[in-house]
N, CA, C and O of each residue as an XYZ file, in Angstrom:
980
protein
N       0.949     -1.325     -0.090
C       0.010     -0.099      0.217
C       1.146      1.392      0.125
O       2.226      1.507      0.704
N       0.434      2.459     -0.844
C       1.300      3.538     -1.288
C       0.608      4.485     -0.045
O      -0.556      4.366      0.339
N       1.298      5.152      0.322
C       0.219      6.427      1.074
C       0.930      7.704      0.627
O       2.126      7.924      0.818
N       0.051      8.543     -0.004
C       0.396      9.837     -0.408
C       0.081     10.789      0.658
O      -0.851     10.440      1.382
N       0.671     11.979      0.940
C       0.549     12.833      1.843
C       1.050     14.264      1.136
O       1.918     14.446      0.283
N       0.316     15.051      1.703
C      -0.251     16.487      0.771
C       0.134     17.563      1.939
O      -0.507     17.743      2.974
N       1.211     18.171      1.575
C       1.540     19.713      2.770
C       0.454     20.949      2.726
O       0.177     21.513      1.667
N      -0.046     21.256      3.807
C      -0.864     22.393      3.789
C      -0.519     23.545      3.412
O       0.602     23.738      3.882
N      -0.989     24.791      2.584
C      -0.039     25.758      2.263
C      -0.354     26.735      3.765
O      -0.287     27.944      3.543
N      -0.580     26.473      4.781
C      -0.524     26.924      5.739
C       0.265     26.353      7.167
O       0.219     26.606      8.371
N       1.166     25.236      6.069
C       1.600     24.454      7.063
C       3.288     25.296      8.052
O       3.800     25.399      9.166
N       3.475     25.679      6.611
C       4.944     26.835      6.685
C       4.457     28.097      8.085
O       5.343     28.516      8.830
N       3.499     28.400      8.194
C       3.473     29.668      8.942
C       3.384     29.100     10.397
O       3.758     29.707     11.401
N       2.847     27.872     10.366
C       2.537     27.874     12.349
C       3.669     27.738     13.133
O       3.854     28.008     14.319
N       4.567     27.168     12.085
C       6.105     27.506     13.468
C       6.209     28.623     13.965
O       6.109     28.696     15.190
N       6.445     29.867     13.173
C       6.612     31.371     13.479
C       5.454     31.826     14.043
O       5.742     32.754     14.800
N       3.975     31.553     14.029
C       3.029     31.587     15.549
C       3.882     30.796     16.242
O       4.785     31.526     16.651
N       4.065     29.626     16.599
C       4.428     28.758     17.976
C       5.688     29.605     18.487
O       5.887     29.707     19.697
N       6.546     30.217     17.546
C       7.645     30.831     17.816
C       7.472     32.382     18.526
O       8.385     32.557     19.332
N       6.637     33.435     18.448
C       6.006     33.901     18.873
C       5.806     34.284     20.102
O       6.168     35.178     20.867
N       4.685     32.758     20.075
C       3.878     32.801     21.515
C       5.095     31.877     22.488
O       4.875     31.545     23.653
N       6.297     31.581     21.794
C       6.767     30.851     22.791
C       7.677     31.773     23.339
O       7.798     31.660     24.559
N       8.289     32.567     22.858
C       9.134     34.198     23.124
C       8.314     35.087     23.710
O       8.860     35.997     24.334
N       6.687     35.040     23.648
C       6.012     36.088     24.518
C       5.899     35.599     25.826
O       5.935     36.252     26.869
N       5.722     34.054     25.636
C       5.722     32.996     27.305
C       7.256     32.957     27.947
O       7.327     32.342     29.011
N       8.377     33.477     27.491
C       9.263     33.113     27.769
C       9.618     34.428     28.772
O       9.757     34.333     29.991
N       9.769     36.026     27.771
C      10.106     37.045     27.829
C       8.885     37.862     27.470
O       8.626     37.911     26.268
N       7.810     38.738     28.592
C       6.995     39.266     28.354
C       7.634     41.139     28.528
O       6.782     41.926     28.943
N       8.417     41.461     28.353
C       9.033     42.441     28.333
C       9.405     42.890     27.268
O       9.285     44.074     26.954
N      10.147     41.592     26.231
C      10.297     42.125     24.784
C       8.809     42.216     24.120
O       8.765     43.181     23.357
N       7.925     41.701     24.165
C       6.736     42.123     23.984
C       6.018     43.375     23.830
O       5.431     43.910     22.889
N       6.293     43.742     25.298
C       5.473     45.276     25.364
C       6.358     46.485     25.591
O       6.088     47.556     26.135
N       7.922     45.877     24.821
C       8.948     47.101     24.943
C       7.981     48.142     23.706
O       7.414     49.159     24.105
N       7.930     47.837     22.648
C       7.866     48.710     21.614
C       6.336     50.123     21.987
O       6.181     51.274     21.580
N       5.369     49.077     23.080
C       3.893     50.060     22.856
C       4.168     50.702     24.102
O       3.378     51.518     24.576
N       5.361     50.349     24.727
C       5.692     51.344     25.974
C       6.758     53.011     25.226
O       6.750     54.231     25.393
N       7.460     52.064     24.465
C       7.964     53.668     23.375
C       7.442     54.387     22.885
O       7.815     55.555     22.777
N       6.246     53.845     22.358
C       5.234     54.615     21.948
C       4.454     55.718     22.638
O       4.393     56.929     22.427
N       3.630     54.582     23.911
C       3.202     55.772     25.010
C       3.994     57.103     25.159
O       3.587     58.265     25.140
N       5.431     56.517     25.338
C       6.166     57.631     26.742
C       6.966     58.861     25.306
O       7.769     59.765     25.539
N       6.330     58.419     23.726
C       7.256     59.560     22.680
C       5.691     60.436     22.803
O       5.746     61.637     23.066
N       4.480     59.843     22.621
C       3.142     60.536     22.882
C       3.371     61.576     23.948
O       3.288     62.799     23.833
N       3.643     60.934     24.892
C       3.379     61.521     26.434
C       4.522     62.962     26.131
O       3.941     64.044     26.214
N       5.840     63.028     25.845
C       6.996     63.588     25.556
C       6.531     64.827     24.486
O       6.784     66.031     24.495
N       5.748     63.991     23.577
C       5.431     65.638     22.430
C       4.131     66.032     23.151
O       3.858     67.227     23.258
N       3.552     65.362     23.504
C       1.882     66.209     24.013
C       2.477     67.380     25.163
O       2.119     68.552     25.045
N       3.653     66.851     26.564
C       4.082     67.923     27.250
C       5.083     69.146     26.277
O       5.199     70.348     26.520
N       5.641     68.446     25.271
C       6.239     69.705     24.798
C       5.280     70.987     23.960
O       5.385     72.211     24.036
N       4.256     70.054     23.093
C       3.430     71.229     22.738
C       2.634     71.898     24.225
O       2.153     73.018     24.053
N       2.511     71.439     25.300
C       1.999     72.397     25.980
C       2.871     73.268     26.987
O       2.216     73.946     27.779
N       3.913     73.325     27.048
C       5.096     74.326     27.169
C       5.237     75.250     25.726
O       5.765     76.360     25.773
N       4.813     74.791     24.694
C       4.888     75.539     23.639
C       4.051     76.894     23.912
O       4.534     78.005     24.130
N       2.640     76.534     23.846
C       1.249     76.954     23.631
C       1.331     77.624     24.734
O       0.921     78.761     24.501
N       1.804     77.458     26.348
C       2.096     78.238     27.607
C       2.692     79.067     27.205
O       2.000     80.084     27.145
N       3.689     79.215     26.864
C       5.131     80.205     26.503
C       4.226     81.312     24.982
O       4.371     82.514     25.201
N       3.611     81.079     23.966
C       3.265     81.579     23.241
C       1.984     82.622     23.627
O       1.584     83.596     22.990
N       1.318     81.860     25.352
C       0.070     82.655     25.652
C       0.883     84.103     26.078
O       0.938     85.235     25.598
N       1.674     83.184     27.637
C       2.681     84.144     28.122
C       2.438     85.674     27.420
O       1.708     86.637     27.658
N       3.599     85.293     26.299
C       4.395     85.592     25.789
C       3.768     86.814     24.910
O       4.267     87.938     24.848
N       2.538     86.372     24.214
C       1.548     87.156     23.537
C       0.933     88.213     24.201
O       0.760     89.332     23.719
N       0.484     87.712     25.721
C       0.120     88.937     26.705
C       0.791     90.197     27.072
O       0.436     91.375     27.128
N       2.632     89.103     27.464
C       3.429     90.356     27.853
C       3.738     91.704     26.428
O       3.954     92.889     26.682
N       3.692     91.241     25.314
C       3.794     91.769     23.968
C       2.860     92.973     23.995
O       3.051     94.023     23.382
N       1.596     92.623     24.959
C      -0.064     93.420     24.256
C       0.402     94.456     25.137
O       0.458     95.624     24.752
N       0.918     93.919     26.896
C       0.942     94.661     27.997
C       2.037     95.670     27.891
O       1.826     96.773     28.396
N       2.986     95.478     27.402
C       4.136     96.284     27.110
C       3.816     97.140     25.906
O       3.533     98.301     26.205
N       3.802     96.968     25.141
C       4.238     97.319     23.656
C       3.156     97.886     22.853
O       3.422     98.922     22.244
N       1.876     97.346     22.734
C       0.800     97.849     22.381
C       0.317     99.302     22.103
O       0.739     99.827     23.133
N      -0.207    100.184     21.495
C      -0.270    101.571     22.502
C      -1.215    101.813     23.355
O      -2.102    100.961     23.409
N      -1.307    102.835     24.129
C      -2.141    102.757     25.414
C      -2.568    104.151     25.459
O      -1.743    105.044     25.267
N      -3.907    104.427     25.721
C      -4.660    105.211     25.362
C      -4.035    106.567     26.833
O      -4.021    106.302     28.034
N      -3.685    107.665     26.324
C      -2.719    108.585     26.757
C      -4.326    109.610     26.743
O      -5.295    109.362     26.025
N      -4.211    110.817     27.790
C      -5.372    111.334     28.119
C      -4.053    112.762     28.376
O      -2.975    112.678     28.964
N      -4.730    114.085     27.621
C      -4.341    115.445     27.834
C      -5.010    116.245     28.580
O      -6.103    116.699     28.240
N      -4.496    116.482     29.562
C      -5.720    117.892     30.807
C      -5.122    119.022     30.606
O      -3.893    119.086     30.618
N      -6.019    120.254     30.356
C      -5.389    121.389     30.434
C      -6.266    121.929     32.162
O      -7.480    121.833     32.341
N      -5.459    122.362     33.011
C      -6.074    122.868     34.154
C      -5.668    125.104     34.338
O      -4.629    125.511     33.817
N      -6.322    125.824     34.849
C      -5.741    127.035     35.502
C      -5.938    127.046     36.518
O      -6.835    126.362     37.010
N      -5.070    127.930     37.294
C      -4.974    127.934     39.177
C      -4.319    129.653     39.158
O      -3.755    130.433     38.391
N      -4.751    129.592     40.318
C      -5.165    131.303     40.413
C      -4.127    131.493     41.531
O      -4.309    130.664     42.423
N      -3.329    132.135     41.713
C      -2.089    133.257     42.575
C      -1.858    134.309     42.219
O      -1.815    134.651     41.037
N      -1.685    134.949     43.087
C      -1.672    136.740     43.303
C      -0.448    137.157     43.358
O       0.437    136.816     44.142
N      -0.425    137.705     42.732
C       0.771    137.958     41.900
C       1.566    139.237     42.958
O       0.917    139.614     43.935
N       2.619    139.701     42.766
C       3.880    139.988     43.568
C       2.910    141.507     42.954
O       2.385    141.814     44.025
N       2.550    142.246     42.243
C       3.043    143.546     41.850
C       1.265    144.032     41.594
O       0.983    145.218     41.424
N       0.316    143.068     41.601
C      -1.570    143.327     41.651
C      -1.615    142.415     42.352
O      -0.947    141.382     42.316
N      -2.742    142.862     43.339
C      -3.746    141.740     44.143
C      -4.502    140.925     43.252
O      -4.511    139.700     43.369
N      -5.225    141.616     42.249
C      -5.617    140.374     41.118
C      -5.122    139.506     40.906
O      -3.922    139.516     40.632
N      -5.855    138.382     40.945
C      -5.855    137.098     40.876
C      -5.358    136.780     39.446
O      -5.835    137.580     38.641
N      -4.373    135.661     38.766
C      -3.963    135.648     37.431
C      -4.205    133.775     37.247
O      -4.436    132.897     38.079
N      -4.038    133.755     35.909
C      -4.345    132.086     35.521
C      -3.273    132.205     34.990
O      -2.620    133.204     34.690
N      -3.005    130.619     34.815
C      -1.917    130.253     34.053
C      -1.897    128.681     33.428
O      -1.660    127.649     34.056
N      -2.122    128.779     32.430
C      -2.749    127.193     31.685
C      -1.964    126.564     32.117
O      -0.910    127.088     32.478
N      -2.174    125.217     32.244
C      -1.001    124.183     32.582
C      -1.517    123.174     32.064
O      -2.707    122.960     32.293
N      -0.802    122.320     31.265
C      -1.282    121.510     30.236
C       0.023    119.964     30.617
O       1.240    119.912     30.795
N      -0.601    119.395     30.602
C       0.163    117.775     30.666
C      -0.440    116.363     30.172
O      -1.646    116.234     30.384
N       0.198    115.321     29.565
C      -0.199    114.390     29.242
C      -0.219    113.206     30.220
O       0.902    113.104     30.718
N      -1.080    112.255     30.696
C      -0.634    111.108     31.376
C      -0.967    109.629     30.487
O      -1.905    109.306     29.758
N      -0.018    109.092     30.824
C      -0.509    107.572     30.551
C      -0.248    106.473     31.751
O       0.833    106.070     32.182
N      -2.093    105.982     32.302
C      -1.866    105.669     33.367
C      -2.353    104.122     33.184
O      -3.191    103.578     32.465
N      -1.592    103.750     34.001
C      -1.674    101.959     33.979
C      -2.131    101.376     35.314
O      -1.469    100.897     36.234
N      -3.599    101.568     35.149
C      -4.283    100.957     36.637
C      -3.914     99.776     37.084
O      -4.135     99.567     38.277
N      -3.264     98.691     36.280
C      -3.444     97.349     36.619
C      -2.005     97.276     36.912
O      -1.832     96.258     37.582
N      -0.774     97.956     36.695
C      -0.116     98.180     36.789
C       0.308     98.867     38.475
O       1.285     98.472     39.111
N      -0.562     99.835     38.919
C      -1.003    100.630     39.873
C       0.072    101.840     39.207
O       0.845    102.263     40.068
N       0.216    102.330     38.133
C       1.390    103.259     38.090
C       0.949    104.455     37.696
O      -0.186    104.356     37.231
N       1.302    105.372     37.688
C       1.436    106.554     36.346
C       2.388    107.091     36.402
O       3.300    107.258     37.212
N       1.928    107.595     34.718
C       2.995    108.178     34.189
C       2.696    110.175     33.930
O       1.739    110.593     33.278
N       3.262    110.680     34.294
C       2.748    112.312     33.789
C       4.304    113.352     32.978
O       5.500    113.604     33.122
N       3.517    113.521     32.415
C       4.705    114.460     31.387
C       4.381    115.729     31.344
O       3.377    116.187     30.798
N       5.348    116.425     32.006
C       4.915    118.390     31.867
C       5.814    118.994     31.130
O       7.045    119.042     31.130
N       4.856    119.508     30.417
C       5.717    120.040     29.500
C       6.377    121.689     29.594
O       5.597    122.444     30.174
N       7.686    122.363     29.116
C       7.519    124.120     29.778
C       6.121    124.841     29.815
O       5.212    124.483     29.066
N       6.001    125.764     30.622
C       5.288    126.517     31.184
C       4.923    127.683     29.682
O       5.889    127.961     28.972
N       4.125    128.024     29.473
C       4.333    129.097     28.307
C       4.542    130.429     29.090
O       5.398    131.181     28.625
N       3.916    130.804     30.155
C       4.057    132.139     30.945
C       5.017    132.212     31.404
O       5.591    133.301     31.430
N       5.547    131.150     31.919
C       6.507    131.413     33.172
C       7.738    130.878     32.677
O       7.979    130.414     31.562
N       8.789    131.069     34.093
C      10.052    130.075     33.993
C       9.746    128.707     35.041
O       9.222    128.551     36.144
N      10.393    127.835     34.013
C       9.964    126.452     34.679
C      10.678    125.561     33.811
O      11.268    125.864     32.774
N      10.526    124.066     34.512
C      11.369    123.152     34.048
C      10.103    122.108     33.456
O       9.009    121.947     33.997
N      10.614    121.432     32.139
C       9.597    120.335     31.640
C      10.008    118.874     32.665
O      10.970    118.886     33.433
N       9.507    118.223     32.573
C       9.921    117.066     33.444
C       8.905    115.451     32.935
O       7.984    115.413     32.120
N       9.393    114.469     33.617
C       8.416    113.566     33.050
C       8.252    112.802     34.919
O       9.158    112.434     35.667
N       7.178    112.803     35.081
C       6.841    112.008     36.564
C       6.343    110.280     37.111
O       5.366    109.859     36.491
N       6.654    109.764     37.679
C       6.389    108.734     37.504
C       5.735    108.477     39.332
O       6.466    108.874     40.240
N       4.708    107.975     39.599
C       3.922    108.005     40.523
C       3.480    106.373     40.736
O       2.456    105.847     40.300
N       4.506    105.760     41.497
C       4.313    104.036     41.344
C       3.751    103.865     43.212
O       4.357    103.855     44.284
N       2.573    103.775     42.878
C       1.980    103.061     44.271
C       1.858    101.759     44.745
O       1.034    101.527     45.629
N       2.585    100.840     44.270
C       3.325     99.295     44.545
C       4.491     99.851     45.331
O       4.593     99.551     46.521
N       5.160    100.446     44.894
C       6.764    100.697     45.598
C       6.552    102.225     46.461
O       7.562    102.735     46.947
N       5.297    102.871     46.614
C       5.290    104.436     47.086
C       6.440    104.874     46.984
O       7.260    104.616     47.864
N       6.729    105.538     46.035
C       7.180    106.110     45.437
C       7.537    107.267     44.299
O       7.620    106.736     43.191
N       7.786    108.781     44.259
C       7.807    109.183     43.073
C       8.963    109.758     42.476
O       9.886    110.140     43.196
N       9.025    109.887     40.936
C      10.179    109.813     40.859
C      10.123    111.069     39.773
O       9.094    111.159     39.103
N      11.242    112.101     39.554
C      11.276    113.212     38.595
C      12.594    112.976     38.344
O      13.635    112.812     38.979
N      12.066    113.028     36.756
C      13.073    112.687     36.008
C      12.964    114.558     35.085
O      11.914    115.158     34.854
N      14.471    115.074     34.733
C      14.431    116.828     34.397
C      14.634    116.408     33.062
O      15.714    115.863     32.829
N      13.700    116.566     31.991
C      14.134    116.092     30.870
C      15.305    117.363     30.430
O      15.959    117.203     29.399
N      15.484    118.449     31.172
C      16.646    119.533     30.461
C      18.137    118.718     30.899
O      19.102    118.496     30.167
N      17.961    118.378     32.302
C      19.462    118.479     32.938
C      19.201    116.529     32.641
O      20.338    116.066     32.549
N      18.574    115.844     32.546
C      18.610    114.295     32.398
C      19.175    113.907     34.259
O      20.220    113.334     34.566
N      18.386    114.297     34.971
C      18.500    113.910     36.093
C      17.625    113.392     36.827
O      16.475    113.808     36.683
N      17.895    112.312     37.854
C      16.386    112.167     38.323
C      16.268    111.999     39.849
O      17.142    111.730     40.672
N      14.814    112.252     40.020
C      14.820    112.671     41.571
C      13.953    111.837     42.467
O      12.738    111.850     42.269
N      14.378    111.234     43.272
C      12.949    110.016     43.999
C      12.710    110.399     45.443
O      13.652    110.844     46.099
N      11.546    110.258     45.965
C      10.991    110.619     47.129
C       9.958    109.605     47.188
O       9.498    109.212     46.116
N       9.430    109.021     48.497
C       8.478    108.912     48.855
C       7.070    109.632     48.186
O       6.778    110.800     47.926
N       6.504    108.600     48.075
C       4.652    109.162     47.411
C       4.720    109.539     48.662
O       5.248    109.188     49.717
N       3.658    110.802     48.018
C       2.839    111.732     48.872
C       1.499    111.311     49.146
O       0.737    112.253     49.366
N       1.034    110.268     49.193
C      -0.519    109.673     48.748
C      -1.609    110.777     49.415
O      -2.747    110.741     48.948
N      -1.329    111.733     50.458
C      -2.519    112.554     50.450
C      -2.236    113.554     49.450
O      -2.944    114.550     49.598
N      -1.405    113.618     48.444
C      -1.709    114.365     47.369
C      -1.913    113.827     46.290
O      -2.985    114.156     45.782
N      -1.048    112.817     45.481
C      -1.131    112.202     44.703
C      -2.268    111.293     44.598
O      -2.312    110.375     45.417
N      -3.230    111.397     43.695
C      -4.583    110.376     43.140
C      -4.303    109.216     42.790
O      -3.514    109.001     41.869
N      -5.032    108.055     43.613
C      -4.745    106.557     43.026
C      -5.173    106.665     41.604
O      -5.984    107.397     41.037
N      -4.088    105.361     41.050
C      -4.274    105.820     39.661
C      -5.581    105.720     38.593
O      -5.616    105.924     37.379
N      -6.854    105.243     39.735
C      -7.756    104.697     38.875
C      -9.062    106.314     38.879
O      -9.954    106.495     38.050
N      -8.719    107.232     40.088
C      -9.031    108.522     40.324
C      -8.623    109.274     39.512
O      -9.355    110.193     39.143
N      -7.357    109.125     38.991
C      -6.143    110.455     38.217
C      -6.835    109.810     37.131
O      -7.703    110.623     36.814
N      -6.959    108.545     36.196
C      -7.369    108.214     35.463
C      -8.949    108.894     35.015
O      -9.296    109.020     33.841
N      -9.696    109.242     36.061
C     -10.995    109.750     35.696
C     -10.891    110.950     35.604
O     -11.736    111.403     34.831
N     -10.064    111.898     36.153
C      -9.542    112.996     36.415
C      -9.273    113.281     34.820
O     -10.053    113.565     33.912
N      -7.920    113.098     34.847
C      -7.687    112.781     32.989
C      -8.799    113.087     31.913
O      -8.930    113.897     30.996
N      -9.223    112.497     32.224
C     -10.547    111.335     31.250
C     -11.630    113.117     31.217
O     -11.919    113.773     30.216
N     -11.905    113.359     32.370
C     -13.293    114.381     32.684
C     -12.048    115.781     31.640
O     -12.495    116.428     30.693
N     -10.780    115.905     32.073
C      -9.973    117.352     31.404
C     -10.023    117.022     29.988
O     -10.447    117.851     29.182
N      -9.594    115.796     29.602
C      -9.262    115.857     28.002
C     -10.841    116.020     27.386
O     -11.045    116.614     26.327
N     -11.552    115.622     27.914
C     -12.960    115.897     26.986
C     -13.312    117.037     27.210
O     -14.167    117.441     26.421
N     -12.866    118.030     28.301
C     -13.545    118.996     28.243
C     -14.820    119.695     29.224
O     -14.999    120.903     29.377
N     -15.589    118.645     29.796
C     -16.491    118.691     30.405
C     -16.074    119.052     32.106
O     -17.011    118.991     32.903
N     -14.448    119.486     32.737
C     -14.330    119.368     33.672
C     -13.041    120.501     33.754
O     -11.890    120.149     34.009
N     -13.457    121.983     33.483
C     -12.300    122.718     33.486
C     -11.849    123.768     34.582
O     -11.926    124.981     34.388
N     -11.373    123.201     35.744
C     -11.579    123.861     37.256
C     -10.507    125.153     37.041
O      -9.538    125.178     36.283
N     -11.004    126.258     37.982
C      -9.965    127.430     37.853
C      -9.619    126.846     39.402
O     -10.482    126.744     40.274
N      -8.281    126.502     39.573
C      -8.282    125.591     40.572
C      -7.386    126.801     41.358
O      -7.524    127.994     41.086
N      -6.124    126.107     42.728
C      -5.352    126.729     43.184
C      -3.958    126.311     43.207
O      -3.815    125.146     42.839
N      -2.922    126.899     43.521
C      -1.777    126.129     43.872
C      -0.933    125.921     44.964
O      -0.995    126.766     45.858
N      -0.298    125.156     45.070
C       0.158    124.478     46.470
C       2.028    124.065     46.254
O       2.703    123.203     45.692
N       2.167    124.863     46.799
C       4.162    124.695     46.845
C       4.723    124.144     48.112
O       4.614    124.231     49.335
N       5.481    123.440     47.028
C       6.132    122.324     48.238
C       7.931    122.512     47.667
O       8.176    122.702     46.475
N       9.160    122.411     48.839
C       9.967    122.272     48.661
C      10.819    120.976     48.855
O      10.961    120.460     49.964
N      11.358    120.499     47.753
C      12.351    119.454     48.214
C      13.511    119.595     47.834
O      13.751    120.240     46.813
N      14.868    118.796     48.869
C      15.644    119.115     48.959
C      16.578    117.579     49.034
O      16.388    116.620     49.782
N      17.856    117.810     47.738
C      18.749    116.447     47.642
C      19.173    116.519     49.126
O      19.470    117.387     49.947
N      19.032    114.933     49.052
C      20.540    114.567     50.308
C      20.949    113.493     49.885
O      20.220    112.844     50.634
N      21.432    112.802     49.387
C      22.293    111.831     49.199
C      22.090    111.293     47.540
O      21.029    111.575     46.983
N      22.867    110.721     46.990
C      23.131    110.417     45.437
C      22.472    108.780     45.388
O      22.891    108.117     46.337
N      21.887    108.306     44.816
C      21.679    106.683     44.688
C      22.571    106.352     43.261
O      22.603    106.988     42.208
N      23.382    104.918     43.717
C      23.831    104.544     42.797
C      23.866    103.321     42.201
O      24.702    102.729     41.518
N      22.201    102.938     42.822
C      21.704    101.013     42.482
C      20.038    101.870     42.139
O      19.299    102.322     43.014
N      19.858    101.892     41.098
C      18.307    102.381     40.864
C      17.429    101.102     40.264
O      16.250    101.239     39.938
N      18.081     99.953     40.167
C      17.562     98.330     40.290
C      16.813     97.907     41.364
O      15.865     97.129     41.263
N      17.372     98.594     42.810
C      16.103     98.481     44.014
C      14.903     99.203     43.969
O      14.089     98.784     44.792
N      14.354    100.533     43.013
C      13.292    101.274     43.159
C      12.190    100.637     42.434
O      11.152    101.289     42.320
N      12.269     99.221     41.822
C      11.082     99.081     41.038
C      11.444     99.051     39.663
O      12.287     99.738     39.086
N      10.689     98.154     39.207
C      11.229     98.243     37.329
C      10.791     99.332     36.607
O      11.316     99.611     35.528
N       9.583    100.200     37.237
C       9.164    101.197     36.199
C      10.276    102.656     36.412
O      10.762    103.353     35.521
N      10.438    102.783     37.909
C      11.594    103.657     38.048
C      12.974    103.368     37.727
O      13.690    104.251     37.256
N      13.316    102.433     37.903
C      14.567    101.347     37.251
C      14.563    101.910     35.475
O      15.665    101.954     34.929
N      13.522    102.250     34.789
C      13.115    102.002     32.859
C      13.781    104.028     33.267
O      14.755    104.662     32.861
N      12.634    104.376     34.218
C      12.032    106.063     33.993
C      14.015    106.226     34.331
O      14.556    106.816     33.396
N      14.725    105.919     35.141
C      16.172    107.300     35.670
C      17.490    106.156     35.129
O      18.660    106.328     35.473
N      17.064    105.065     34.289
C      18.455    104.080     34.019
C      19.424    105.081     32.973
O      19.073    105.607     31.917
N      20.932    105.148     33.748
C      21.750    105.895     33.108
C      21.767    107.467     33.311
O      22.512    108.267     32.746
N      20.947    107.683     34.086
C      20.630    108.694     34.680
C      21.458    109.331     35.783
O      22.063    108.558     36.526
N      21.563    110.610     35.983
C      22.064    110.122     37.864
C      21.242    110.434     38.449
O      20.449    111.262     38.001
N      21.138    110.033     39.366
C      19.369    109.973     40.250
C      20.354    110.477     41.734
O      21.574    110.581     41.857
N      19.196    110.727     42.761
C      19.398    111.470     43.850
C      18.149    111.192     44.406
O      17.135    110.999     43.734
N      18.230    111.161     46.097
C      17.101    110.844     46.843
C      16.636    112.579     47.095
O      17.439    113.496     47.274
N      15.198    112.696     47.050
C      15.161    114.185     47.927
C      14.216    113.590     49.717
O      13.836    112.578     50.307
N      14.261    114.691     49.813
C      13.613    114.515     51.184
C      13.364    116.460     51.404
O      14.266    117.291     51.294
N      11.555    116.820     51.801
C      10.943    117.600     52.325
C      11.785    118.584     52.939
O      12.456    118.199     53.896
N      11.865    119.564     52.639
C      12.159    120.997     53.654
C      11.948    121.208     54.648
O      12.790    121.332     55.537
N      10.416    121.332     54.795
C      10.235    121.158     56.022
C      10.247    119.851     57.179
O       9.872    120.070     58.331
N      10.623    118.749     56.832
C      10.812    117.742     57.763
C      12.464    117.471     57.936
O      12.791    116.480     58.589
N      13.108    117.999     57.587
C      14.429    118.338     57.722
C      15.041    119.506     58.738
O      15.351    120.669     58.481
N      15.087    118.949     59.677
C      15.617    119.967     61.217
C      16.814    120.743     60.814
O      17.786    120.541     60.085
N      16.292    121.898     61.709
C      17.560    123.039     61.581
C      18.081    123.641     59.924
O      18.491    124.785     59.726
N      17.934    122.506     58.799
C      17.817    123.044     57.579
C      17.251    124.877     56.751
O      16.104    125.170     56.411
N      18.081    125.473     56.682
C      17.039    126.700     56.468
C      17.669    126.730     54.901
O      18.640    126.017     54.646
N      17.101    127.543     53.923
C      17.294    128.466     53.100
C      18.653    129.371     52.298
O      18.763    130.594     52.211
N      19.279    128.664     51.951
C      20.467    129.229     51.051
C      20.469    130.280     50.112
O      19.368    130.829     50.103
N      21.000    130.611     49.586
C      21.295    132.082     48.580
C      21.771    131.253     47.644
O      21.210    131.312     46.550
N      22.659    130.490     47.776
C      23.189    129.537     46.437
C      22.707    128.853     46.224
O      22.883    128.939     45.009
N      22.006    127.911     46.350
C      21.003    127.024     46.069
C      20.402    126.887     44.644
O      19.614    127.698     44.158
N      20.842    125.820     44.059
C      20.030    125.577     42.573
C      19.225    124.986     42.774
O      19.171    124.092     43.618
N      18.266    125.391     41.935
C      16.864    124.786     42.397
C      16.408    124.320     40.536
O      17.044    124.498     39.497
N      15.204    123.759     40.765
C      14.600    123.988     39.720
C      12.681    123.783     39.906
O      11.953    123.222     40.724
N      12.527    124.376     38.980
C      10.639    124.262     39.597
C       9.956    123.382     38.568
O      10.000    123.544     37.349
N       9.463    122.645     39.079
C       8.199    121.774     38.058
C       6.865    121.961     38.512
O       6.576    121.378     39.557
N       5.971    122.659     37.946
C       4.892    122.751     38.032
C       3.354    121.957     37.276
O       2.764    122.346     36.268
N       3.091    121.054     37.941
C       2.512    119.912     37.415
C       1.266    119.585     38.123
O       1.063    120.243     39.142
N       0.089    118.402     37.682
C      -1.302    118.544     38.859
C      -1.345    116.940     39.111
O      -1.105    116.275     38.103
N      -1.617    116.213     40.311
C      -1.703    114.720     40.354
C      -2.712    114.383     40.950
O      -2.927    113.234     41.335
N      -4.033    116.076     41.221
C      -5.039    116.098     42.180
C      -6.113    117.068     41.283
O      -6.228    117.047     40.058
N      -6.597    117.618     41.896
C      -7.472    118.792     41.516
C      -6.894    120.051     41.908
O      -7.645    121.022     42.007
N      -5.641    120.172     42.150
C      -4.905    121.647     42.433
C      -3.453    121.181     41.792
O      -2.813    120.143     41.624
N      -3.340    122.541     41.550
C      -1.752    122.617     40.784
C      -0.853    122.209     42.129
O      -1.084    122.468     43.309
N       0.397    121.383     41.451
C       1.744    121.503     42.342
C       2.900    122.321     41.914
O       3.339    122.314     40.764
N       3.409    123.083     42.965
C       4.730    123.820     41.902
C       6.019    123.300     43.591
O       6.373    123.540     44.746
N       6.156    122.466     42.361
C       7.288    121.721     43.312
C       8.996    122.295     43.260
O       9.435    122.357     42.112
N       9.509    122.513     43.841
C      11.097    123.053     44.019
C      11.772    122.174     44.575
O      11.662    121.689     45.701
N      13.012    121.820     43.152
C      13.813    120.924     43.898
C      15.116    121.528     44.361
O      15.411    122.620     43.875
N      15.847    121.036     45.135
C      17.023    122.617     45.446
C      18.096    121.276     45.489
O      17.785    120.086     45.449
N      19.548    121.916     45.588
C      20.527    120.637     45.684
C      21.622    121.672     46.590
O      22.693    121.227     47.003
C-alpha cells in the first residue's frame, strides 16, 4: 500500500506563530517594549506642545501689555495765585499728558515747559506699589526720587478719571496752587532697587534721593542753592515743586 501525503499551504506559518507565542511566554518585556516606547514618545510630544502653547500665551500677553499703544489723556487746568505786583488773581494754563496703567498701579505724567513763566519740563512716575515718586528733569537728564505722598497724589483709578474729564472738556476747574520744596540728600547708585518702572525711568541718569525741606530739622534756605521748578498736577489742584541741591 502506498501512502500519499499532501502538505497544507498554511503549514509553514504555524512554526512562526508558535515561535512568537514561545517568545511571549518566555520574555513578556520583549513583547511590550515597543508599545511602551510609543506611549512615552506621545507623552513627551504632548508635554512639549503644552509648554510651547503656554509660552505663546504668556509671551503674547506681555507683548500686548507693554508694547501695544495705550490711551493717553491730555488735560488742561488753570490755577489762581496772587501776583507780587497786583492783588488781582491771574490764571496760568497748565497742560499735561498722562499714561496711567491702572493694572500696574502706576501713573506717568509728562510736564511740558510752561507757556508764560519760567519752569522745567519733566516726566514723573508715581508708583503706588513701591510708594515712590520719581521726577526726571528732561533738560538736565537727572532723576530725583522721594516717597510717594498719597495724601496729595490721586490713586491711578481716580487720576485716570480726572484726566479723562479734563481731556473731554467737561471739567475745566480754576483751581489753586500748592507749593512744596524738596531738597537733595544723597546720590542713589543702584536704581534697580526702586522697582521696574522707576528703574526704566532713571536708568543711565544721575539719580538722587529727596526729602521735604520742612521735615529736615535745622535746615535753612541758602541763597546759593540751585533749584529747578516743576509745575504739575496729580490732583484737582496744581502743585509747584521746587527741587534744590
